[in-house]
LOGUSE-742531 format. One record per residue: residue number from 1; x, y, z of N, C-alpha, C, CB in turn; residue in one letter. Coordinates in nm, 4 decimals, decimal comma, m for minus. Glycine has a CB too. Layout:
N
> NUM;X;Y;Z;X;Y;Z;X;Y;Z;X;Y;Z;a
...
//
This chain:
115
> 1;0,1016;m0,1139;0,0087;m0,0061;m0,0296;m0,0034;0,0993;0,0984;0,0299;m0,1496;m0,0644;0,1037;x
> 2;0,0776;0,2098;m0,0764;0,1145;0,3616;m0,0946;0,0781;0,4231;0,0069;0,0589;0,4325;m0,2053;x
> 3;0,1477;0,5007;0,0342;0,0895;0,6161;0,1194;m0,0377;0,7084;0,0654;0,2075;0,7133;0,1429;x
> 4;m0,0185;0,7479;m0,0794;m0,1520;0,7623;m0,1284;m0,2784;0,7081;m0,1077;m0,1457;0,7477;m0,2201;x
> 5;m0,2615;0,5935;m0,1023;m0,3648;0,4833;m0,1017;m0,4230;0,4442;0,0448;m0,2980;0,3539;m0,1668;x
> 6;m0,3054;0,4897;0,1504;m0,3980;0,5152;0,2805;m0,4634;0,6377;0,2980;m0,3250;0,5036;0,4014;x
> 7;m0,3793;0,7360;0,2819;m0,5007;0,8682;0,2575;m0,5997;0,8892;0,2014;m0,4759;0,9576;0,2126;x
> 8;m0,6370;0,7852;0,1051;m0,7558;0,7927;0,0087;m0,8129;0,7236;0,1107;m0,7582;0,7317;m0,1515;x
> 9;m0,7840;0,5998;0,1288;m0,8830;0,5010;0,2304;m0,8886;0,5747;0,3616;m0,8172;0,3326;0,2630;x
> 10;m0,7929;0,6268;0,4429;m0,9014;0,7193;0,5708;m0,9892;0,8442;0,5180;m0,7939;0,8033;0,7037;x
> 11;m1,0026;0,8926;0,4219;m1,0622;1,0195;0,3657;m1,1996;0,9488;0,3509;m0,9876;1,0899;0,2156;x
> 12;m1,1964;0,8269;0,2726;m1,3390;0,7459;0,1854;m1,4124;0,7245;0,3494;m1,2921;0,5379;0,0640;x
> 13;m1,3051;0,6373;0,4291;m1,4351;0,5847;0,5818;m1,4325;0,7172;0,6562;m1,3697;0,4245;0,7279;x
> 14;m1,3748;0,7998;0,6502;m1,4100;0,9399;0,7610;m1,5521;1,0313;0,6957;m1,2408;1,0751;0,7621;x
> 15;m1,5583;1,0260;0,5134;m1,6536;1,0456;0,4831;m1,7667;0,9932;0,5386;m1,6437;1,0342;0,3938;x
> 16;m1,7819;0,8814;0,5350;m1,8881;0,7832;0,5759;m1,9224;0,7995;0,7068;m1,8511;0,6458;0,5581;x
> 17;m1,8273;0,8527;0,8419;m1,9196;0,9488;0,9130;m1,9310;1,0586;0,8936;m1,9095;0,9591;1,0165;x
> 18;m1,9326;1,1242;0,7949;m1,9435;1,2460;0,7835;m1,8271;1,3531;0,9133;m2,1119;1,2568;0,7964;x
> 19;m1,6892;1,2952;0,8495;m1,5982;1,3374;0,8907;m1,4892;1,3933;0,8080;m1,5717;1,2612;0,9561;x
> 20;m1,3609;1,4686;0,8317;m1,3096;1,4922;0,7503;m1,1574;1,4725;0,8212;m1,3632;1,6096;0,6925;x
> 21;m1,0612;1,4288;0,6998;m0,9133;1,3838;0,7272;m0,8559;1,4724;0,7788;m0,8326;1,3458;0,6234;x
> 22;m0,7596;1,5087;0,8151;m0,6466;1,6522;0,8336;m0,4823;1,5596;0,8052;m0,6574;1,7473;1,0577;x
> 23;m0,4132;1,5918;0,7625;m0,2416;1,4860;0,7497;m0,2449;1,5855;0,8473;m0,0896;1,4696;0,5920;x
> 24;m0,0992;1,5667;0,9139;m0,0964;1,6077;1,0560;0,0276;1,6200;0,9690;m0,1307;1,5203;1,2132;x
> 25;0,0991;1,5690;0,8993;0,2544;1,5455;0,8866;0,3135;1,4353;0,7889;0,3055;1,5076;1,0239;x
> 26;0,3848;1,4488;0,6987;0,3747;1,3528;0,6071;0,5313;1,3678;0,5230;0,2292;1,3788;0,5139;x
> 27;0,6051;1,2423;0,4844;0,7247;1,2217;0,4674;0,7136;1,1477;0,3602;0,7932;1,1742;0,5687;x
> 28;0,8251;1,0741;0,2597;0,8223;1,0069;0,1476;0,7866;0,9067;0,2301;0,9377;0,9983;0,0517;x
> 29;0,8109;0,8626;0,3094;0,7769;0,6914;0,3500;0,6976;0,6769;0,4547;0,9015;0,5999;0,3926;x
> 30;0,6066;0,8397;0,5258;0,5234;0,8087;0,6258;0,3930;0,9432;0,6340;0,6265;0,7904;0,7669;x
> 31;0,3205;0,8946;0,6473;0,2176;1,0049;0,7080;0,1349;0,9993;0,8173;0,1315;1,0343;0,6269;x
> 32;0,1005;1,1081;0,9240;m0,0045;1,1006;1,0289;m0,1383;1,1903;0,9650;0,0601;1,1688;1,1837;x
> 33;m0,2453;1,1344;1,0470;m0,3479;1,1849;0,9492;m0,4508;1,1798;1,1186;m0,3975;1,0564;0,7688;x
> 34;m0,5319;1,3177;1,1307;m0,5851;1,3363;1,2275;m0,7523;1,3057;1,2001;m0,5393;1,4661;1,2696;x
> 35;m0,8087;1,2535;1,2154;m0,9839;1,2713;1,1741;m1,0735;1,2922;1,3258;m1,0557;1,0938;1,0807;x
> 36;m1,1102;1,4809;1,3135;m1,1524;1,4962;1,5074;m1,2998;1,4411;1,4763;m1,1562;1,7090;1,6076;x
> 37;m1,3694;1,4565;1,6022;m1,4781;1,3673;1,5936;m1,6055;1,4400;1,6705;m1,4347;1,2222;1,6596;x
> 38;m1,5200;1,4997;1,7638;m1,5538;1,5931;1,8792;m1,4652;1,6904;1,9090;m1,5715;1,5281;1,9961;x
> 39;m1,5079;1,7753;1,9970;m1,3835;1,9162;2,0366;m1,2806;1,8216;2,0973;m1,4401;2,0677;2,1792;x
> 40;m1,3088;1,7265;2,1479;m1,1776;1,6376;2,2825;m1,1224;1,5665;2,2203;m1,2210;1,5348;2,4184;x
> 41;m1,1931;1,4577;2,1182;m1,2107;1,3393;2,1035;m1,1601;1,3017;1,9014;m1,3842;1,3176;2,1655;x
> 42;m1,0655;1,2564;1,8865;m0,9897;1,2057;1,7463;m0,9681;1,0399;1,7414;m0,8241;1,2821;1,7361;x
> 43;m0,9587;1,0493;1,5761;m0,8810;0,9580;1,5784;m0,7412;1,0108;1,5140;m0,9460;0,8465;1,5162;x
> 44;m0,6282;0,9521;1,5239;m0,5159;0,9079;1,5076;m0,4738;0,8117;1,3997;m0,4936;0,8681;1,6087;x
> 45;m0,4096;0,8490;1,2852;m0,3530;0,7015;1,2104;m0,2453;0,7286;1,1665;m0,4286;0,6356;1,0902;x
> 46;m0,1226;0,6553;1,1463;m0,0033;0,6283;1,1087;0,0341;0,5224;1,0170;0,0530;0,6147;1,2046;x
> 47;0,0893;0,5346;0,9415;0,1372;0,4767;0,8568;0,2962;0,4688;0,8044;0,0646;0,5119;0,7857;x
> 48;0,3593;0,3789;0,7867;0,5027;0,3834;0,6931;0,4827;0,2614;0,5673;0,6649;0,3359;0,8094;x
> 49;0,5381;0,3511;0,4313;0,4804;0,2246;0,3681;0,6128;0,1928;0,3424;0,3688;0,2275;0,2379;x
> 50;0,7182;0,2477;0,4259;0,8790;0,1338;0,4105;0,8770;0,0072;0,4789;1,0281;0,2014;0,4846;x
> 51;0,8534;0,0758;0,6124;0,7980;m0,0463;0,7108;0,7049;m0,1214;0,7592;0,8082;m0,0374;0,7826;x
> 52;0,6085;m0,0946;0,6817;0,4660;m0,1426;0,7241;0,3964;m0,1175;0,8308;0,4587;m0,2547;0,7308;x
> 53;0,4362;m0,0366;0,9357;0,4086;0,0065;1,0610;0,2866;0,1009;1,0181;0,5387;0,0759;1,1400;x
> 54;0,1749;0,0468;1,1490;0,0146;0,1241;1,1254;0,0242;0,1401;1,3185;m0,1708;m0,0197;1,0267;x
> 55;m0,0452;0,2547;1,3490;m0,1069;0,2696;1,3997;m0,2045;0,3479;1,4317;m0,0688;0,2530;1,4309;x
> 56;m0,3265;0,2624;1,4799;m0,4460;0,3486;1,5077;m0,4600;0,3806;1,5708;m0,5328;0,3385;1,5045;x
> 57;m0,5497;0,4977;1,6684;m0,5843;0,5518;1,7893;m0,6127;0,6436;1,8272;m0,5358;0,5453;1,8469;x
> 58;m0,7119;0,5832;1,9171;m0,8330;0,6902;1,9631;m0,7989;0,7628;2,0385;m0,9477;0,6493;2,0210;x
> 59;m0,7830;0,8782;2,0496;m0,7132;1,0100;2,1762;m0,8237;1,0637;2,2268;m0,6132;1,1579;2,1141;x
> 60;m0,8765;1,1027;2,3400;m0,9771;1,1636;2,4101;m0,8846;1,2753;2,4983;m1,0700;1,0482;2,5005;x
> 61;m0,8961;1,3592;2,5277;m0,8674;1,4674;2,6081;m0,7087;1,4175;2,6555;m0,9901;1,4894;2,7366;x
> 62;m0,6474;1,4499;2,5065;m0,5178;1,4464;2,4734;m0,4370;1,3041;2,5363;m0,4593;1,5844;2,5265;x
> 63;m0,4740;1,2312;2,5842;m0,4339;1,0784;2,6222;m0,5124;0,9333;2,4975;m0,5118;1,0582;2,8151;x
> 64;m0,4341;0,8396;2,5092;m0,4896;0,6968;2,4118;m0,6176;0,6981;2,5077;m0,3728;0,5113;2,4117;x
> 65;m0,7003;0,6353;2,4166;m0,8279;0,5956;2,4797;m0,8004;0,4509;2,4746;m0,9695;0,6450;2,4043;x
> 66;m0,8064;0,4328;2,3397;m0,7812;0,2727;2,2641;m0,6957;0,2689;2,0896;m0,9744;0,1958;2,2363;x
> 67;m0,6158;0,1936;2,0944;m0,5685;0,1934;1,9519;m0,5315;0,0174;1,9202;m0,4154;0,3105;1,9365;x
> 68;m0,4764;0,0129;1,7958;m0,4583;m0,0789;1,7141;m0,2878;m0,0628;1,6883;m0,5616;m0,0614;1,5888;x
> 69;m0,1997;m0,1536;1,7012;m0,0719;m0,1056;1,6290;m0,0549;m0,2485;1,5204;0,0821;m0,0748;1,7579;x
> 70;0,0425;m0,2563;1,4396;0,1472;m0,3539;1,3459;0,2333;m0,2821;1,3664;0,1327;m0,3886;1,1890;x
> 71;0,3528;m0,3426;1,4080;0,5026;m0,3202;1,4438;0,5579;m0,4483;1,3402;0,5448;m0,3402;1,6392;x
> 72;0,6253;m0,4251;1,2535;0,7000;m0,5872;1,2040;0,5886;m0,6791;1,1900;0,8161;m0,6678;1,3286;x
> 73;0,4799;m0,6424;1,1029;0,3830;m0,7229;1,0467;0,2754;m0,8154;1,1745;0,4764;m0,8261;0,9439;x
> 74;0,3249;m0,7516;1,3212;0,2350;m0,8436;1,4178;0,1091;m0,7127;1,5011;0,3703;m0,9393;1,5638;x
> 75;0,0387;m0,7235;1,5213;m0,0618;m0,6743;1,5637;m0,0897;m0,6863;1,7014;m0,1462;m0,7134;1,4982;x
> 76;m0,1512;m0,6110;1,7747;m0,1606;m0,5872;1,9327;m0,2261;m0,4804;1,8906;m0,0264;m0,5687;2,0420;x
> 77;m0,3590;m0,4773;2,0077;m0,4578;m0,3737;2,0887;m0,4214;m0,3131;2,2229;m0,5861;m0,4420;2,1191;x
> 78;m0,4430;m0,2138;2,1896;m0,4403;m0,1423;2,3173;m0,5805;m0,0941;2,3695;m0,3489;m0,0226;2,3025;x
> 79;m0,6295;m0,1616;2,4912;m0,7945;m0,2326;2,5194;m0,8309;m0,0662;2,5739;m0,8187;m0,4093;2,6811;x
> 80;m0,9446;m0,0754;2,5296;m1,0158;0,0594;2,6434;m1,0067;0,0966;2,7385;m1,1112;0,0704;2,6793;x
> 81;m0,9878;m0,0473;2,8048;m1,0437;m0,0695;2,9712;m0,9100;m0,0253;3,0348;m1,0965;m0,2563;3,0284;x
> 82;m0,7728;m0,0569;2,9460;m0,6699;m0,0007;2,9950;m0,5411;0,0158;2,8531;m0,6298;m0,0997;3,1317;x
> 83;m0,5784;0,1102;2,8579;m0,4890;0,1832;2,6918;m0,3650;0,1530;2,6982;m0,4787;0,3643;2,6624;x
> 84;m0,3219;0,1328;2,8126;m0,1391;0,1623;2,8186;m0,1081;0,0015;2,7959;m0,0536;0,2409;3,0110;x
> 85;m0,2114;m0,1149;2,7904;m0,1780;m0,2593;2,8087;m0,1085;m0,2869;2,6594;m0,3253;m0,3628;2,8467;x
> 86;m0,0793;m0,3907;2,6117;m0,0391;m0,4503;2,4900;m0,1438;m0,5847;2,4843;0,1337;m0,4871;2,4919;x
> 87;m0,2339;m0,5903;2,3953;m0,3122;m0,7226;2,3830;m0,2990;m0,8097;2,2744;m0,4412;m0,7003;2,3848;x
> 88;m0,1915;m0,8970;2,2849;m0,1132;m0,9831;2,2180;m0,2394;m1,1025;2,1696;0,0219;m1,0387;2,3238;x
> 89;m0,2987;m1,0763;2,2373;m0,4457;m1,2352;2,2374;m0,4873;m1,2222;2,1087;m0,6259;m1,2223;2,3568;x
> 90;m0,5804;m1,3441;2,1106;m0,6516;m1,3872;1,9437;m0,6890;m1,2324;1,9100;m0,8309;m1,5178;1,9408;x
> 91;m0,8054;m1,1734;1,9884;m0,8301;m1,0265;1,9197;m0,7745;m0,9505;1,9193;m0,9042;m0,9617;1,9393;x
> 92;m0,6762;m0,9656;1,9828;m0,5499;m0,8348;2,0017;m0,4754;m0,8245;1,8580;m0,4079;m0,8798;2,1394;x
> 93;m0,4254;m0,9604;1,8061;m0,3669;m1,0014;1,7785;m0,3805;m0,9780;1,6108;m0,3701;m1,0967;1,8487;x
> 94;m0,5107;m0,9736;1,5664;m0,5694;m0,9565;1,4643;m0,5860;m0,8490;1,3752;m0,6489;m0,9843;1,4895;x
> 95;m0,5879;m0,8839;1,2029;m0,5197;m0,7648;1,1758;m0,6766;m0,6738;1,1108;m0,3654;m0,7970;1,0506;x
> 96;m0,6951;m0,5202;1,1555;m0,7876;m0,4567;1,1209;m0,7540;m0,3438;1,0287;m0,8470;m0,4252;1,2244;x
> 97;m0,9070;m0,3437;0,9613;m0,8292;m0,2406;0,8573;m0,9095;m0,0794;0,9166;m0,8748;m0,2909;0,6448;x
> 98;m0,8662;m0,0050;0,8493;m0,9230;0,1692;0,8765;m1,1179;0,1430;0,9148;m0,8928;0,3006;0,6648;x
> 99;m1,1333;0,0473;0,8197;m1,3021;0,0960;0,8296;m1,3085;0,0027;0,9660;m1,4386;0,0402;0,6679;x
> 100;m1,2484;m0,0928;1,0147;m1,3113;m0,1947;1,1147;m1,2456;m0,1132;1,2447;m1,2578;m0,3825;1,0921;x
> 101;m1,1347;m0,0337;1,2617;m1,0661;0,0480;1,3433;m1,1760;0,1701;1,4158;m0,9442;0,1096;1,2493;x
> 102;m1,2446;0,2127;1,2819;m1,3264;0,2896;1,2977;m1,4956;0,2562;1,3264;m1,2973;0,3533;1,1994;x
> 103;m1,5386;0,1288;1,3136;m1,6613;0,0707;1,3741;m1,6085;0,0304;1,5183;m1,7249;m0,0621;1,2839;x
> 104;m1,5052;m0,0089;1,5261;m1,4466;m0,0569;1,6929;m1,4772;0,1253;1,7969;m1,1905;m0,1175;1,6779;x
> 105;m1,4126;0,2503;1,7225;m1,4059;0,2812;1,7636;m1,6068;0,3935;1,8303;m1,2785;0,2888;1,7104;x
> 106;m1,6472;0,3676;1,6800;m1,8037;0,4388;1,7223;m1,8529;0,3755;1,7876;m1,9088;0,4659;1,6330;x
> 107;m1,8036;0,2349;1,8168;m1,9193;0,0847;1,9194;m1,8337;0,1566;2,0425;m1,8804;m0,1737;1,8847;x
> 108;m1,7269;0,1992;2,0812;m1,6794;0,2101;2,2073;m1,7388;0,3442;2,2892;m1,5269;0,2101;2,1938;x
> 109;m1,7166;0,4459;2,1757;m1,7811;0,5942;2,1911;m1,9735;0,5510;2,2353;m1,7559;0,7024;1,9935;x
> 110;m1,9750;0,4744;2,1362;m2,0886;0,4968;2,1968;m2,1526;0,3797;2,3368;m2,1780;0,5027;2,0697;x
> 111;m2,0814;0,3267;2,3602;m2,1379;0,2243;2,4692;m2,0793;0,2863;2,5671;m2,1040;0,0633;2,4636;x
> 112;m1,9633;0,4021;2,5949;m1,9478;0,4594;2,7088;m1,9695;0,5639;2,7072;m1,8575;0,4497;2,7577;x
> 113;m2,0928;0,6508;2,6518;m2,1441;0,7697;2,6034;m2,0715;0,8798;2,5731;m2,2225;0,8072;2,6755;x
> 114;m1,9811;0,8413;2,5061;m1,8778;0,9528;2,4483;m1,9306;1,0711;2,3763;m1,7836;0,8910;2,3489;x
> 115;m2,0506;0,9823;2,2363;m2,0986;1,0544;2,1534;m2,2012;1,0760;2,1738;m2,0894;1,0284;2,0584;x
//
């Protein structure tokens, strides 16, 4: 996947939720994108096309609330209940698409009355 493909996918998924993606930083091999949800809550996504690293994070009040990362081809989850933890269990190591991540985020936000 190229950086352009990643950005296009983020923009497409964000539009499904009536949200707009903002590119925070971009280099030759990496990009960081922010998708604001509310004044204090946003999704931040990072992709490095050279290493394949992906970081998908739900941020609220300037701290991680939930996340999924892929480093060296291995996925793990930072669970909502304890976002500093690293879950390498069956669900934690499951590969997720950008669309999957948005679905998880909005389910968590609704379940926890954050939106």
